[in-house]
N, C-alpha and C positions, 0 to 999 in steps of 0.2 A: 456519485454524491453531488448534491447541489450546494450552492454557496451558502445556504442557510443551515447546512449541517444535516439535512434530511438525506436518507440513503435507502436503497433497495438492494437486497442480496438476491442473486439469481442462482438457480440450481444448475446442474450439469447440462440441461437442455435450454438454458437461458430463460427459464420461467421464474417469475418472482416467487421467492419462498420466505421472505422476511423483509420488514421495513422498520425504520426507526429514525431517530433524530438525535444528533449529538447535542449535549448540553453546551452552553456558551463556553464553559471552561474546557470541555473536550475539543470543541471546535477551535478555540484559541491554541490549544496544545498541538493540534494537527497543523494549523497554519504555521506555527513556529517551527515544527519539524520539517515541513515542506520548504520553508525559507532557508533554514539552516542546512538542508541537504545539498543546496547549491547544484541543482540538476545540470547546469551548464558544464560543470567540472567533473561530473560522474562519467564513467565509461558507459557507452551505449549498451553493452552487455557485459556484466561483471562475471568474471570466472576466477578459478584458482582455488576455491574452497573445497572442503571435503564433499564427496558425493553423498547425498541423503536420498536413498532409493524411494522412500515413501514421503518425500518432502514436497513443499509447494514450489511452483515457479511463479515468480512475481513479475508483473509488468506495470510500470507507473508512467503516467503522462501528466505533466505539470508545466505550466509556463512555456509551452511550445516545445518541450523536450520529452523524449521517451527513453526510459531506461528499463532494463530487464535483468533478472538474475535468478538462478536457482537458490533455494533456501540456504544452502551451505556456503554460497559465495556472496550473499547479501552484504554490501558495505554497511558499516555501523550507522551511517546517516540514514540509509534506507530502512534499517531495522527500526529506528525511531519512528519513521513514517508509518511502517507497518503496524507498530504497537499503538499508534495513535488512531488508527482506523477502526471502524466497527468490526466485530468478529466475522471471519470469513466463513464460518460454519454455524449452523443453528445450534443453540445450546440445549 
């Protein structure tokens, strides 16, 4: 994602399969979610939640920090970030 809200979704082979641009409101919501997530205080790898065998594995990089988690262990702050992002799959 770029600073202006434009994004490109890649397929399993890292080929572009969709593009778009967040509205100003959507971009503001994403920036708020990122700020409120407080990446510096999140565990590098979040664990402990239930195993979801067909779930996503998330990796986020923001403000010089990287955090990762399986879907079932995603901290609430990162759930809000994920919800503010464009869809991960084509509709």
